[in-house]
C-alpha positions in Angstrom: 0.0 0.0 0.0 1.4 3.4 -1.0 1.8 6.1 1.7 0.1 9.3 0.9 2.1 12.5 0.6 1.2 15.6 2.6 -0.5 17.2 -0.5 -2.5 14.0 -1.1 -3.6 13.9 2.5 -4.7 17.5 2.4 -6.6 16.9 -0.8 -8.3 13.8 0.7 -9.2 15.6 3.9 -10.6 18.6 2.0 -7.7 21.0 2.9 -6.6 23.8 0.8 -2.8 23.6 0.8 -1.9 27.2 0.4 -4.6 28.6 2.6 -4.0 26.0 5.3 -0.3 26.7 5.2 -0.8 30.4 5.6 -3.4 30.2 8.4 -1.4 27.5 10.2 1.7 29.6 10.2 -0.1 32.7 11.4 -1.9 30.7 14.2 1.4 29.2 15.3 3.1 32.6 15.5 0.2 34.1 17.5 0.2 31.1 19.8 3.9 31.3 20.3 3.8 35.0 21.2 1.0 34.5 23.8 2.6 31.3 25.3 6.0 33.0 25.6 4.4 35.8 27.7 3.0 33.1 30.0 6.4 31.3 30.2 8.1 34.6 31.0 5.6 35.3 33.8 6.2 32.0 35.4 10.0 32.3 35.0 9.9 35.4 37.1 8.8 33.3 40.1 11.3 30.5 39.3 9.0 28.1 37.4 10.0 26.7 34.0 7.1 26.0 31.7 6.7 25.4 28.0 3.4 27.1 27.2 5.0 28.7 24.1 5.2 25.4 22.3 1.8 24.3 23.6 0.1 27.5 22.4 2.0 27.4 19.1 0.8 23.9 18.5 -2.8 24.8 19.4 -2.7 28.0 17.3 -1.4 26.0 14.3 -4.3 23.6 14.7 -6.8 26.4 14.9 -5.1 27.9 11.8 -5.5 24.6 10.0 -9.2 24.6 10.9 -9.6 28.1 9.4 -7.6 26.8 6.4 -10.1 24.0 5.9 -7.7 21.2 6.7 -9.7 19.1 9.2 -7.2 16.3 9.8 -4.3 18.6 10.6 -6.7 20.8 12.6 -7.8 18.0 14.9 -4.2 16.8 15.3 -2.8 20.2 16.2 -5.6 21.2 18.5 -5.5 17.9 20.4 -1.7 18.0 20.8 -1.8 21.6 21.9 -4.5 20.9 24.5 -2.5 17.9 25.8 0.6 20.0 26.1 -1.2 22.7 28.0 -2.6 20.1 30.4 0.9 18.7 30.9 2.2 22.2 31.7 -0.6 22.7 34.2 0.1 19.4 35.9 3.8 20.4 36.2 2.8 23.7 37.8 0.5 21.8 40.3 3.4 19.6 41.4 5.9 22.5 41.5 3.6 24.6 43.7 2.5 22.0 46.2 3.8 22.5 49.7 6.5 20.1 50.7 
């Protein structure tokens, strides 16, 4: 069985390659900017988080949804949400009294 290329996957899933690419990149950049602010805020109190990557992944997924690429949208959004949950769990452990 032949593996599908990214272009073929986008065509099968109904995605528009150029539109999806543009909106995904824009969403990732916006998410990275917002997540980095959150990371810097926690860093001032000595906690290391990676909300920048999580928000970039989520933003990319939302951008893919806007770009009409449903498979990539579901993947990006679910990965972004999972990364955010992982960061929150790390914060819970780090802020519990000893």
